[in-house]
C-alpha positions in Angstrom: 10.2 5.0 1.6 9.0 1.9 1.4 9.1 -0.3 4.2 10.3 -3.7 4.1 7.9 -6.7 5.5 8.9 -9.2 7.5 9.5 -12.5 5.4 8.6 -16.6 6.6 11.8 -18.2 5.4 10.0 -21.5 4.8 6.9 -20.1 2.8 7.8 -21.0 -0.5 10.4 -24.2 0.6 10.8 -26.1 -2.6 8.0 -24.1 -4.7 9.5 -24.3 -8.1 9.7 -20.8 -9.3 10.3 -19.3 -13.3 10.3 -15.8 -13.3 11.0 -14.1 -16.8 12.3 -10.1 -16.9 14.0 -11.3 -14.0 17.7 -10.0 -14.2 16.0 -6.4 -12.6 13.5 -4.1 -11.6 10.5 -6.2 -10.6 11.3 -9.0 -11.5 14.9 -9.1 -10.0 12.6 -8.2 -6.4 10.1 -10.9 -7.2 12.8 -13.3 -7.7 14.5 -11.8 -4.0 11.6 -12.4 -2.5 10.5 -15.7 -2.8 14.1 -17.1 -2.8 14.6 -15.4 0.6 10.9 -17.5 1.4 12.7 -20.7 0.5 11.3 -21.2 -3.4 14.4 -22.7 -6.1 14.2 -19.5 -8.9 15.5 -19.6 -12.6 15.1 -15.7 -13.9 15.6 -15.4 -17.1 15.8 -11.9 -19.3 18.4 -11.1 -22.4 21.1 -10.8 -19.9 21.9 -10.5 -16.5 22.3 -7.1 -14.3 23.9 -6.8 -10.8 20.4 -6.6 -9.9 19.9 -10.5 -10.6 19.9 -12.2 -7.8 22.9 -14.6 -7.5 20.9 -17.5 -6.1 19.2 -18.1 -8.5 20.0 -19.9 -11.7 20.1 -17.4 -14.7 19.5 -18.4 -18.3 19.6 -16.1 -21.2 16.5 -16.3 -23.7 15.2 -13.4 -26.3 11.6 -14.3 -25.7 10.6 -11.9 -28.8 10.3 -15.6 -30.8 9.2 -19.0 -30.3 12.3 -20.7 -30.1 13.9 -18.6 -27.7 10.5 -18.8 -25.5 10.1 -23.1 -25.9 14.4 -23.2 -25.1 13.9 -21.7 -21.8 11.0 -23.5 -20.4 13.0 -26.6 -21.5 16.2 -25.3 -19.9 14.0 -24.2 -17.0 12.7 -27.6 -16.4 15.0 -29.3 -16.6 17.0 -27.3 -13.8 14.0 -27.3 -12.1 12.7 -30.4 -12.4 8.9 -28.8 -12.5 7.2 -25.9 -12.0 4.7 -24.6 -9.9 5.0 -20.8 -10.2 5.8 -19.5 -13.1 5.4 -15.0 -13.5 5.6 -13.6 -17.1 7.3 -10.2 -15.8 9.1 -9.3 -19.5 8.5 -6.0 -20.7 9.9 -3.3 -22.5 8.5 -0.2 -24.3 9.8 3.0 -26.0 8.1 6.0 -26.0 6.7 7.6 -29.9 5.5 10.6 -30.0 3.4 10.4 -33.2 2.9 7.7 -36.4 4.1 4.3 -34.3 6.2 2.1 -36.9 5.3 -1.2 -38.3 8.2 -2.5 -36.5 7.3 -1.0 -33.3 3.7 -2.5 -32.8 5.0 -6.1 -33.8 8.4 -5.8 -31.5 5.5 -5.0 -28.1 3.3 -7.2 -29.1 5.8 -10.1 -29.2 7.7 -8.4 -26.0 4.3 -7.6 -23.9 2.3 -10.3 -25.0 3.0 -13.2 -27.1 6.5 -13.7 -24.9 4.3 -14.7 -22.0 2.3 -17.1 -24.3 4.9 -18.9 -25.8 6.4 -19.5 -22.4 3.4 -20.4 -20.6 2.0 -22.9 -23.1 4.7 -25.5 -23.0 5.1 -25.1 -19.3 1.7 -26.2 -19.1 2.4 -29.5 -18.4 4.7 -29.1 -15.8 2.3 -26.8 -13.7 -1.0 -29.2 -14.7 1.7 -31.9 -12.6 2.3 -29.3 -9.9 0.2 -29.8 -6.4 -0.9 -26.0 -6.6 0.7 -23.9 -9.1 0.0 -20.7 -9.9 0.7 -18.3 -12.9 1.1 -14.3 -12.4 1.1 -12.2 -15.3 2.2 -8.4 -15.2 0.1 -5.7 -16.6 -0.5 -1.8 -16.1 -2.9 0.3 -15.3 -2.8 2.2 -18.7 -5.0 -0.5 -21.0 -8.1 1.3 -20.4 -6.8 4.8 -21.8 -3.4 4.6 -22.7 -1.7 7.5 -24.1 -0.8 8.2 -27.4 3.4 7.6 -26.6 2.6 4.5 -25.2 -0.7 2.9 -27.6 1.5 -0.1 -28.9 2.4 -1.0 -25.2 -0.8 -0.6 -24.0 -3.0 -2.3 -26.5 -0.1 -5.2 -26.0 -0.6 -5.2 -22.5 -4.6 -4.9 -22.9 -4.3 -8.1 -25.2 -2.4 -9.8 -22.5 -4.9 -9.3 -20.1 -7.9 -10.6 -22.2 -5.6 -13.6 -22.6 -5.1 -14.3 -19.0 -8.6 -14.3 -18.5 -10.0 -17.1 -20.4 -6.5 -18.8 -19.7 -7.8 -18.8 -15.7 -11.2 -20.2 -16.7 -9.9 -22.9 -18.7 -6.5 -24.1 -16.0 -8.8 -23.3 -12.6 -10.5 -27.2 -13.3 -6.8 -28.3 -13.3 -5.7 -26.6 -10.1 -3.8 -24.1 -11.9 -4.2 -20.5 -10.6 -3.5 -17.4 -13.3 -3.9 -13.8 -11.9 -2.9 -10.6 -12.8 -0.9 -7.5 -11.3 -1.4 -4.1 -12.8 1.1 -1.9 -11.9 1.0 2.1 -11.4 3.8 4.3 -11.6 6.8 2.0 -10.2 9.6 3.2 -9.8 12.2 0.9 -11.9 15.1 1.4 -14.4 12.9 1.2 -17.5 9.4 2.6 -16.0 11.4 5.4 -14.6 12.5 6.3 -17.9 9.5 6.3 -19.9 8.0 8.2 -17.3 10.4 10.7 -17.1 10.7 11.1 -21.2 6.6 12.3 -21.1 6.1 13.6 -17.9 9.1 15.7 -20.1 7.6 16.2 -23.3 4.4 18.1 -20.9 7.0 20.2 -18.8 7.7 17.9 -15.6 9.3 15.6 -14.4 8.9 12.0 -13.0 9.8 13.9 -9.6 6.5 15.5 -9.4 4.9 12.7 -11.5 5.5 10.1 -8.2 4.8 13.1 -6.0 1.1 13.4 -6.8 0.5 9.3 -6.0 -1.9 9.6 -3.2 0.2 7.6 -1.0 2.7 10.5 -1.4 5.5 8.2 -3.4 6.2 6.4 -6.6 5.8 1.9 -6.2 8.9 0.4 -5.0 9.6 -2.9 -6.5 9.2 -4.6 -3.3 5.9 -3.7 -3.2 4.8 -4.8 -6.0 7.1 -8.3 -5.4 5.3 -8.9 -2.0 2.2 -8.5 -4.5 3.0 -11.1 -6.2 4.7 -13.5 -3.1 0.6 -13.1 -1.8 -0.5 -14.3 -5.3 1.7 -17.7 -5.7 1.5 -18.8 -1.8 -1.6 -20.9 0.2 -2.5 -18.0 1.8 -4.7 -16.7 -2.3 -6.0 -20.7 -3.0 -9.4 -19.1 -3.9 -7.7 -16.0 -6.0 -8.0 -16.7 -9.6 -8.6 -15.3 -12.3 -8.5 -11.3 -10.6 -6.6 -8.4 -12.1 -5.0 -6.4 -8.7 -4.1 -3.0 -9.1 -1.1 -1.6 -7.4 -0.9 2.2 -7.6 -0.7 3.8 -4.6 -4.0 5.4 -4.9 -3.2 6.4 -8.0 
């Protein structure tokens, strides 16, 4: 069971935040966490859901294209007037048993890697102008040894990790911190569906997989949101280029 943690209501007062993939799951939880701490937040996805925080400004965008990503950044900067925190949470995958089609490789790269590049690049000027900016990219714990049905997803996120490490070194002198959060089995709409599909093919279930996590449960989106909030805060002001794993000890 997730135990709520106290939130400092003014920790992010006035901080301007853009979160991709912010309509549900981890992205929506991160938006809620930062809003509760005083931030002004723009969330984005292809469509709003019931989980999208109503007090965020939602901008619909398809980040599979460079134009969609660039258009999102332009609208977000118009709304926010600048940018202090960028959270690249957008990601998705479909399970494939057998050969992975070429178009699926392209789609996975576009959603899970290139979307972050295409959003971050036009946002760099605003981030560099901020007093203490932070970029947080979400990845997965399977990149080192991805299962065959998710090989395309693991490879795309591995590319994201490599790029993020290089970007962290490049931007550190400008005072922009870039870090990664590597997720284990987190109970989100998309993640649970994938886990159920893969576990079911092996004769198990998502519930059984969650039960095997050493800390006794699957992750909650708010667990990850708390880590994102830490990395975006001044408490993490000397952390850059890190890839922090949150997986319940798995």
